[in-house]
C-alpha angles and dihedrals in degrees: 000000000000089000091056093051092047089050092050092051090056094056115112115254115257095039123102121245113292115239120236109270089219091056111116113240117227115260113278095008117130115223088226088071087074089070104115091217092055093234112158117235132351136273132187092222135055106024144073118288117262114253115250112275094019109142112254120191119241115274096030111119121243114271094028116161120251096195101053122167124212120249093192115110120255113263091230093051115106117206130199087249091059091050092049091050090053090051090050092047093053095034093124092055094044091050096036101056097050088044092052092045090050092052093049092046092050091051093050098040102038112012100046095049090049090053093046093242095116133014130201095179114129126194126209114210121194124192125183119200129179139182112242100141098083122082112247094242093056091041091059092047096051093042094236103162134150097262089049091053090050090055092047090048091052093048092051091050090052089051091050093050092049091051092049091052093047092050093050102046092108096065086098130031097252116138116260095238125142094253092053091048091050091050094048092048090051091051092050094049094044099045111014093037092056089076092066131068134181120195139163115241135175093264095048133275120347117206117191127191131176114212139156092225109057094192091053090047091052092051090048091053091050090048090050092050090052092047094049090043090055091046094052093043088058093050091047091049092053092048093042091055090056092044092049093053093047093046091049089053091046093049091052091049097044098038130217093287095060121117089240095050095101094050092045092051091052091051093048091051094045095044091048089053097048100035088081091064096218101110120089116242101184126072130181112247091205142341115290112276115231122210130179112233119222110260097208091208094154090054092048091050091051093049092049094051094046093047089050090051093054091046090052093051091049091048091050093057090046092053092047092052090050091050092052092049091053090053092052109082094193093055092044088050092054090047091052090048091051090049090049095247120143102206146350091274089071 
């Protein structure tokens, strides 16, 4: 009894009480199970030294550790070597997909245009129109300025785009409900409408359009000029009618000898002329200028090849994961169970 107390007092601090070496172990129990850390087996290095009197199985060298830690890598850990091995294993797929994508892209982007089968050329047409047909006095009265023309031009373009969308809704079999109409209009304005631009410049109003057919683009610009001209003529006619009536009243009140009589007479004459709405007010400053937009085919080719490369690498890892799952019977069993299959024969 005294020997046991003395032995316990000599144990290092931090270790649990050492069992009596003469204690009989239960049948089938490994002495290693007494390891407080639950580590299986013993090793002389690395590990902490066994406390004196701790039972050590036969064959274990003296001084063996009882708290060993494993130096083997975790099964779930993925090293760079494993990733590299996967890339090497699926190297044909990783090289083949970008190569095939590059060949197809080169044929479409370079060979077809050279043969005249397909064209990626885009033209940028710019037309400048200005209002020089209205006398300055009347122009100030009706508020016909360059920014105002730009707004009118933009509004007319929006109207044209809306009409084009509404007239072409039957190209597919979508129902003609309000939500569908709203969606199609949004698509046309967001994507088709980005090819057009209206801006106010020093010379007048610049209208730009990007098209693949320059003749069709030129006709479109001419049609837009006539549409906007008709829209503005109508606005001017409405304002000129009001101006004519007010100037007639002012002339009667002031009389022909008034200091404003000459200006009033000019406004009466000009408003009487334009209140009919049959005189053009817009003129083209010059013929539409045509520019060839850069096609950026080399950039497109590079993007296609790089995207195909990333896709191939991703596909390689997916195929590798599928192959590992197929080789794992436990995982396959859970998959069959989730699918409602009873056995591999299904």
